[in-house]
N, C-alpha and C positions, 0 to 999 in steps of 0.2 A: 485552580480549576477544579469542578464539580466533576466527577467521574464515576461512571457505572460499570461494574466488573459482572461478566457472566461467565463462568468456568467452573467444570464441574468436580475436577479435581480438588479437594479440600488444599491439601497441601499448598498448590499451586496458587489458588485463588487466594488464601490468607497470605502468603507470601505478597502476592500483589497488592493486596490490600495494604500491609506492613510498609511496602517499599515506596508505593505513593502518597501514604500517610506521612511517613518521615520525611519526603520531599516536600510538604507543605501543601499538598493537595486534600481536598475532601472527597471521601469516598461516600457517596449518597446510597449506593444498593450495592450487595454482592451477592448475586443469584448462582446457584448449581444446575440451573437449567433454565431453558428460554420460556417456558410456562407463563409466567408472570412479568416477561421481558417488556412487552409493549404498555402493559398498565405501569410500570414502573418508570419506564421513559417518561411517560405522560406526566405522571405524579411527581417526579423529583427533576426534571428538566436538566439533565445533565450537560457537560459540554464535551463530554468525550464519552464513549462506551467502548469497552476492551473486551471482545468477543471470542470464546475457543470456536473453532470453525466445527467440530465434533462434541455434539450436545447430547442428553438422554432426549427422547427414550432410545432413537437407533443408531446414535453415535455415528452419524455420516455426513450430513451437510447442514444439519440444523441451523447451525452458528452462523455460517456465511449466508446463509438465505434469510435469517432473520436480521443481517447486517443490510442485505439490498432492501430488505422491507422497511426497516428503519431510515435508511437514507431515502426512500422514497417518501415517507411519511413527515420525516423532519430533516429537510435539506441540509440545515445548519448544522446537525448533529457530526462532530467528527467519530470515526470509526476506526477503530484499530483491532485487526483482525490476527489472531495467534493460532497457528496450525503445527502438526508434526509433519506435515506433506502440503503439497501444492495440488489445491483444488482448482484444475486450471478452468473449466467451463466456468463456474462461478466467480472465480477469480478476476478473469479477464471482464467479466459483465459488471463486476464491481467497480473496479479500475476504470473502465471506459465509460461509464456511466456519470461519472463524477468530477469535479474539477479541483478538489481539494480538501484537506481534513481528512486524509484517508492512509491507514498504513495496513500491510500485510507482512507479518514477520513469522519466521518459524520459530518455534518455542526456544530453539538452542540459543536465542539471540537475547533471551529473558536473562540467562545466565551472567551476562555481560550486564551489570544493574547501571553502571553510568551509559552504557549504549542504550539500553531499554528506556532509562528515564528521559534519556536524551530524544529518542524516538516520540514518547508520550508528548513531550514539550512541542516537537516538531508538528505532529499530526493534530494536536490541540490549537495549535495558532493558525493551522489552516493549510500548512503543508503536505507532501506527500511522502511517504517511507515505505519504500519495496525491498523486502529482504532480496539479496544478489542471486539467491537459487530461485525465488521464484522468477524474478527477471528472466533469467538463463532458461528455464523452462518454457516460459511462454514464447519467448524468442525462438528456442529451438523447436517447438512444436509448428512453427510457421517458416522454417527454412524453404519450404517449396514456393513461399510467395516470390514471384517473379520480379517483383520491386524491390523486396527486400535483397534479392541477389545481385541487384544493381550496384549494392553498396560496396566500397572498397573495405578492407581489413581494419583499416583504420577508422573509417566511418562506422563500421560495425562496433567496434570498440567505444567509439565515442557514442552511440546510440546505447548500448547497454549500460554506460555509466550515466547517463540522462535519465534512464528509465529507473535507476535507483535513486532518482532524486537529488544528483550531485549538481552543483553550480558549475558553469564554466571554470572557476578557478580551480576548484576542486577535480575537476577533470584534468585540465592541464598538469596540475601535479601529479595524476597517478599516472598519466602517459608520458610525464616528462617532456612536454610541448608546451610552447606559448599560449597563451589566452587567446592570441589572435588567431592562431592556428586553430584552437578550438571551435573558434565563431566560425571560420570558413568551412570546417567539417559540417558543422551543424546547419549550415545555410546549403551545402550540398546536399546533406543526405534527405532534406526536407524537399528540395526537389525532385531528388529522383524517386522519393517514395509520393510525389504529388502532393505534397501539402506546404501551404504558405509558410516560408520562415518565421519562426516565432520564437522569441527568448523570453516570454512571460513567466518563466518558471515552471510550476508544477503542470500548468497547461499544455505545455509542449511534451512531457512523458505522456499525459493522458492521450493526448493527439495521437501520439505514435501508436500507443497499445490499440487504441481504439480502431485505428486505421488496418495495422495488421490483423486484427480480429475480424474486421469487415471482409477481408480477403483471405479466408483460411484455404480455398481450393484454388486460388489463383496459379 
């Protein structure tokens, strides 16, 4: 996989370069800021871009705004965003606007090398990987949503695990219930959220988050 990295911390940037290279991937560029990001993406045609949310010069939201810009210009480009915190506004926009090849992880996850490399593989192959803390904050922000309040406790648990990108089998294992029960909960929660039942993987995660985001004051 051809990977572009944009991270201002030298230690973290070089650490990621080493990790992905050792895993057999090609690093086509490793940038300290977003100044030449668009040009490098156009010149190197990476399969995956790994971006820090906070980049120079303001260290606020340059990275995640760059991710939105890149996905708009290059729909097939997979993007993995790394952050020390959850930028709710842009995180929701990024997640809801795309159908796959997307990851949003807190930097603590990078410490688990095997998990981090697995996330890179998942995102690079078109999957979605969302940090549990990201999911929790996005869902908590929308607890006032009347449609979300229709869900039972079990359906809310299933929804949270779905939003993490877990399969029905993984959800069943995590909640100690059968896959058949998971499927029933999914069908029920989609009906309660006025969404057509959908088991097509990542699209269901994005559909749920997009729906919740479209009703922030309901």
